[in-house]
VEXDREN-2710 file (C-alpha; in Angstrom, 1 decimal):
% VEXDREN-2710
k/r/px/py/pz
1/MET/28.9/-4.9/46.5
2/ASN/30.7/-8.0/45.9
3/TYR/29.7/-9.9/42.7
4/LYS/30.1/-13.4/41.7
5/ASN/29.9/-14.5/38.0
6/GLU/29.6/-10.7/36.9
7/GLN/29.1/-10.2/33.4
8/LEU/31.4/-7.9/31.7
9/LYS/30.9/-6.6/28.2
10/ASN/33.5/-6.2/25.5
11/ILE/33.2/-5.1/21.6
12/ASP/32.3/-7.9/19.4
13/ILE/35.1/-7.5/16.5
14/GLU/32.7/-9.5/13.9
15/GLN/29.6/-7.6/14.5
16/GLU/30.1/-3.7/14.3
17/GLY/28.1/-2.2/17.4
18/GLU/27.6/-5.4/19.2
19/TYR/29.0/-6.6/22.4
20/ASP/30.5/-9.9/23.4
21/TYR/30.0/-10.6/27.1
22/TYR/32.3/-12.6/29.7
23/SER/32.0/-13.7/33.1
24/ALA/34.1/-12.7/35.8
25/ASP/34.2/-14.9/38.8
26/ALA/34.3/-12.8/41.4
27/THR/34.4/-8.6/41.6
28/ILE/33.9/-6.0/44.1
29/HIS/32.7/-2.4/43.6
30/GLN/33.3/-0.1/46.2
31/GLY/33.8/3.5/46.7
32/ILE/32.5/6.9/48.0
33/GLU/29.8/9.3/46.4
34/PHE/28.8/12.6/47.3
35/ASP/26.2/15.4/46.4
36/VAL/26.3/19.0/47.9
37/SER/24.4/22.0/47.0
38/PHE/25.1/25.6/48.3
39/ASN/22.8/28.8/47.8
40/PHE/25.3/31.4/48.7
41/ILE/22.6/34.3/48.1
42/GLN/19.3/33.7/46.5
43/ARG/20.0/34.0/42.7
44/LEU/23.6/31.8/43.1
45/ASN/23.4/28.1/43.3
46/VAL/26.5/26.1/43.4
47/SER/26.4/22.2/43.4
48/PHE/28.8/19.3/43.3
49/ASN/28.6/15.5/43.1
50/GLY/31.0/12.8/42.2
51/ALA/32.2/9.5/43.2
52/ILE/35.5/8.0/43.9
53/ASN/35.4/4.3/42.7
54/HIS/37.4/1.2/43.2
55/ASN/36.1/-1.6/41.3
56/ASN/38.2/-4.5/40.7
57/PHE/38.6/-8.1/40.0
58/GLU/38.6/-10.3/43.2
59/SER/39.9/-13.4/41.4
60/GLY/41.5/-15.1/38.4
61/ASP/44.6/-13.7/36.5
62/SER/43.4/-10.3/36.6
63/LYS/42.8/-10.5/40.7
64/GLY/43.5/-6.9/42.1
65/ASN/43.0/-4.8/38.6
66/PHE/40.5/-2.2/37.9
67/LEU/37.6/-3.4/36.0
68/PRO/37.6/-2.2/32.3
69/ASN/35.9/1.0/31.3
70/THR/35.0/2.2/34.8
71/PRO/36.4/5.7/35.7
72/LEU/38.2/6.0/39.1
73/THR/36.8/9.6/39.8
74/LEU/33.7/11.0/38.6
75/GLY/32.8/14.6/39.3
76/ASN/30.3/17.4/38.4
77/SER/29.9/21.0/39.4
78/VAL/27.2/23.3/38.2
79/ILE/27.1/27.0/39.1
80/SER/24.0/28.9/38.2
81/TYR/23.1/32.6/38.5
82/GLN/19.3/33.8/38.3
83/HIS/19.8/37.2/37.0
84/SER/16.1/38.2/36.9
85/LYS/12.9/36.1/36.8
86/GLY/13.5/35.1/33.4
87/ILE/17.3/35.2/32.8
88/GLN/19.5/32.2/34.2
89/THR/23.2/31.6/33.4
90/PHE/25.0/28.5/33.9
91/ILE/28.5/26.8/33.7
92/LYS/28.9/23.1/34.3
93/LEU/32.3/21.3/35.0
94/ARG/32.3/17.5/34.3
95/HIS/35.4/15.5/35.2
96/VAL/35.7/11.7/34.4
97/GLY/38.9/10.2/35.6
98/LYS/41.4/7.6/34.5
99/GLN/40.1/4.2/33.3
100/PHE/41.6/1.2/31.8
101/VAL/40.2/-0.7/28.6
102/ASP/41.8/-4.2/29.4
103/ASP/41.5/-6.5/32.0
104/ASN/45.5/-6.3/32.6
105/ASN/45.4/-2.4/33.2
106/THR/48.3/-2.3/30.7
107/PRO/49.6/1.4/29.9
108/GLU/48.4/1.2/26.4
109/GLY/45.0/0.4/27.4
110/VAL/44.6/3.7/29.7
111/ILE/42.1/6.1/28.8
112/ASP/43.2/9.5/30.4
113/PRO/41.1/11.7/32.6
114/PHE/39.5/14.7/31.1
115/THR/37.4/17.6/32.1
116/LEU/34.8/19.3/30.0
117/VAL/33.0/23.0/30.4
118/ASP/29.8/23.8/29.2
119/ILE/27.8/27.1/29.4
120/GLY/24.3/28.2/28.9
121/SER/21.7/30.7/29.2
122/SER/18.1/30.6/29.4
123/LEU/15.6/33.6/28.3
124/LYS/11.9/33.3/29.6
125/ILE/9.3/35.8/28.2
126/GLY/6.0/34.7/29.3
127/LYS/5.0/31.3/27.8
128/THR/8.2/31.4/25.3
129/ALA/11.9/30.5/26.5
130/LEU/15.0/30.4/24.7
131/ASN/17.6/28.2/25.7
132/LEU/21.2/28.5/24.3
133/LYS/24.0/25.9/25.2
134/ILE/27.6/25.2/24.3
135/ASN/29.1/22.1/25.3
136/ASN/32.7/21.0/25.5
137/LEU/33.7/24.9/25.6
138/PHE/37.1/24.5/25.3
139/ASP/37.2/21.7/22.3
140/THR/38.6/19.3/24.5
141/LEU/39.8/16.2/22.9
142/TYR/39.0/12.9/24.9
143/SER/38.0/9.1/24.8
144/THR/34.9/7.6/26.3
145/TYR/35.4/4.1/25.7
146/GLY/38.1/1.4/24.4
147/TYR/38.9/-2.0/23.9
148/GLU/42.0/-4.3/23.1
149/TRP/41.9/-7.2/20.7
150/ASP/44.8/-9.2/19.9
151/GLY/47.3/-6.5/20.5
152/TYR/45.1/-3.7/18.7
153/TRP/43.7/-0.9/20.9
154/ALA/40.6/1.2/19.9
155/TYR/39.3/4.4/21.4
156/TRP/35.8/5.9/20.9
157/PRO/36.4/9.8/20.7
158/GLY/34.0/12.0/22.5
159/ALA/32.0/14.9/21.3
160/THR/34.0/18.0/20.2
161/ARG/32.4/21.4/20.7
162/SER/28.6/21.5/19.9
163/PHE/26.0/24.3/20.1
164/TYR/22.5/23.9/21.5
165/ALA/19.4/26.4/20.7
166/ASN/16.2/25.4/21.7
167/LEU/12.9/27.7/21.5
168/GLU/10.0/26.7/23.8
169/TYR/6.2/27.7/23.9
170/HIS/3.8/26.6/26.5
171/PHE/0.4/26.4/25.8
END
């Protein structure tokens, strides 16, 4: 996709939680996406999806540089196993590739790639279900977003390990 006058956002330093928007004369968004799923045996499902992106400026001082806060690669994989009619477990891997936080793609403005692992299980008995999940199993430290303002670099940390439990009853 080729854009003219694409609106890009940056953090508004004067107003916490707000964004400043600016226009890029010309940008290009290109890449490849994929989605594949396999059932190796009736109870085992493996799926993969992802994207390899090349989103960059096509004009101006930043011509050829990657757009800020747009990962170069994204990927997800889920392996789920249905132990019985009422018991299922899964493991999920999420990968977010390298990204830059500024228009100039400076080394100080890099968010490193990261991979997260989540695991979970579901137990269903009649109309009741118990779902358990651990997000970020290995407690990986990572950043999800960042910006640069007058030589100051700021990054948003991602969530650390968390636990999730859900009890459902269907009427």
